[in-house]
N, C-alpha and C positions, 0 to 999 in steps of 0.2 A: 186376260193377263198377257203381258209381254214376256216372252221367253228369250234370254240373252245368253248364248253359250259361247264361251271364249277359251282359248288356251293362253298360256303365259308368253308365247311368241318370243322365244329367244330372250327370255327374261325382260322384255319390254313392257309386258302387261298392258298391251294397247286396249283390250276390251275393258279391263278394270279401271284404267285411267279415264275412259270416257264414262263408265258407269258412276265413278266417284262424283261426277259433275251433273248427274241427273237431278233435276228439280225434285223436291221432296214428293210431289203428287205423282210424278212419273215413276219414281223409284218405288213407291207403294204398290204400284201395279206391275212391278217387274220382278221376275225370278232371275237372278244373275248367277252363273257359275263359272269358275275358271279351273280348268285341269280336273273337272269333277263330272264324270260322265253318267253317273246313275240316273240322274233325272232324264237326260236325253235318251238313254237306253231303255228306261222303264216304259217310256212312250205315252204315259197318261197325260203328259203335258198337252197333247195335241187337242184334247177335248175343249179346253177353254182358251186356247192360244188365239189371240187377236193379232199378234205380230210376232214373227220369228226374226231375231237378230243374231247374226253370226260374226264372230271375229276370231276365226281359227283355220288352220290347215292341217288336215289329218296327216298323221304319221311324222309331223315335225317335232323337234325337241323331246323325243322319246315318248311322245303321246301315241295311243293306239288309234287305229281307224274305228269309227263307229261300227257297231255290230248289227245284227238282225233286228233287234227291237227298236233301235233308232231308225233304221231304214224304213221299216214299216210305218212308224210314226210320221216321218218327214214326208213320206209319199202320200200318206193319208191327208196330211196338212195341205200339200201342194195340189193334190187332186180335188180337194174341196175349194180351191181358189184362194188359198191363203197368201198373204203378202210377206215378202222376205226383204230384209235389208242385209246385204253381204258387205262387210267392211274389210278393207285392206285385201288379203289373199283368200277371202272366204268363199270365193267361187270354186276353190279347191277344198272346201271343208269336207266333202265326201267324195273325193276325185276317184275312188276305186269303183263307185257304182255307175255302171254304164248309163242308166237312165237319167242320173244326176248330171252327167257330162252333157247329155243330149239337151236337157231343158235349161241349163245353167247358161244364161244368155250371152255372157261375156266372161270367158273363163280364164283363170290363171292356170297355165299349163306347167305341170310338174316335170322335172327332169326325166323321170321314168314314166312318162304318160302311156297309159295302156293303148291309146289310139295312134301312137308313134308320131304325134304332132310335135313340131319344134317348140321347145321349152320357151316360156316367157322370161323376160330378164328385168332386172331393177337397177339400173345406174344410180349412184348416189350423188346427188349434188343439190344446191339450192335451186328451187323451182317455183314458179307462180302458177297456180291453178285459176283459170278465169271461167266465167259463166258463158256458155255457148250461146251463139245467136239462134234462139229458138223461141217459139210461142208457147211451149209447154208451161203450164202454170207454176211449176216449181222455179223456173229461171228468174221470176220476179222476187223470190224469196231467198235465193242463194247469194253468197258474197264471194268475191275473189279473195284469195288468200295466198301468202307465200310461206313455204316451209324451208327451213335451213338445213342443208345436208341431210336430207331424207331420201328415202327410196322413191324413185319413179317407176311405177309399174307399166311396162310397155310390152307390146307383142303378145297381148292376150288374144284368144281365139273367139271370134263372134260365132255364136251358135243360133241366136234368134234375132229377128229384126229388133232394132233398138233405136231409142232416142238419146242422143248425146246432150247431157245437161251441163257438164263442165269438161274442160280440156286443158292441156298444157303444150306448149311449143318448146320442144327440145332440139338439141343438135341432130337427133335422129329423125325428127319429124313432129307432126302435130298428133298427140294421142289423147283419146278419151280418158277422163279420170272419174267421171260419174256418168252413169247411163241408167236408162230405164228400159226394161223388157217386160213383155206380157207373156206369161206361160200359156201353154196350150189350154189351160183350164181357166184362164181368165185372172189369175193372180198377178200382182205387180212385183217385179223384182227390181230393186234399186241396188246397183253395184257401185260403191264409193271406194276408190282405190287408195287415196293418200292417208298417211298417218302410221309411221312406224316408230320413230324416236319418241321417247317419253317427252321430250321438249316440245314436240309438235302439239301435244295436248294442252299447252299453255297459250295457244294461238286462239284468240276469242272468235275470230271469223270462221276458223276451221270448226271449232266446237259448235257455233251457231248453225253452221251448214248441216252438221250431224243432226241437230235437233229439228231443223227444218225438214229433213228427210224423214225422221221418225213421225213427226206430226202429219205429213202428207200421207204416210202409209197407214196411219191410224184413222184416216177420215172415213166415215161411213160410205159404203158402196152404194 
C-alpha cells in the first residue's frame, strides 16, 4: 500500500488536489488522509507500506506535531530502507525530531529551527522549473513546467549528498526544485518542492511529473 499523509496547507489542500487526480488503480492501493493523524500515529501502516508520500509541515495551520507512535513507525520504515516522496514543504513534516532533520536530505528550514539554521524562504512569482542536465534515469521522464504566481522554495539546507533532477533560475540564483537523496539505510528520498496554489494542480506537466516520481519510487528494488 501507498500511505499519503497531508495537511490542508493554509486551505490550499495541496495533497488532496494531487490525490484527486490519481488514476483509479493507483488510488485503490493508496490510503490518503488530510488533517487526520490517527493512522499515522497508530503506526501499523508501516507494516505494508511500499511508499510513503508526505505533503505536510508539522505545527502549521493549527495542526499538531506527530507524536511518539508516528515517530516510531516512520523510523522503522526508514530504517528498513523505505522510499519517501516529500512534496512541497514536507522535508519539515517532522522537523522537531533531531534524527529526521539529520536524514532529510534537502530540508525546508522552519523559522524556529531547533538547530538555529537560517530559515528557508519562498518568494512568490511566476517561475519555470526545468529538467536538470543529468544522466539520472528520471530526467528522461520529467517535463519542464511553468507555474504562475506560486511559491519558489529556496535556501533549503542540504543534509545528504543529492542528485538535482529539476531546478529553477530566479533573481536570487539557480535553485534545486527536485532532488533525490539516499538515506543511510538505502532508501530513496525524492523531494519535489513546487506546487502551492490550487491552480498549479491544473498544470498537466506538473501533474505528470508528480506521477513520474511516484512510479519511479514504486519500482522494485
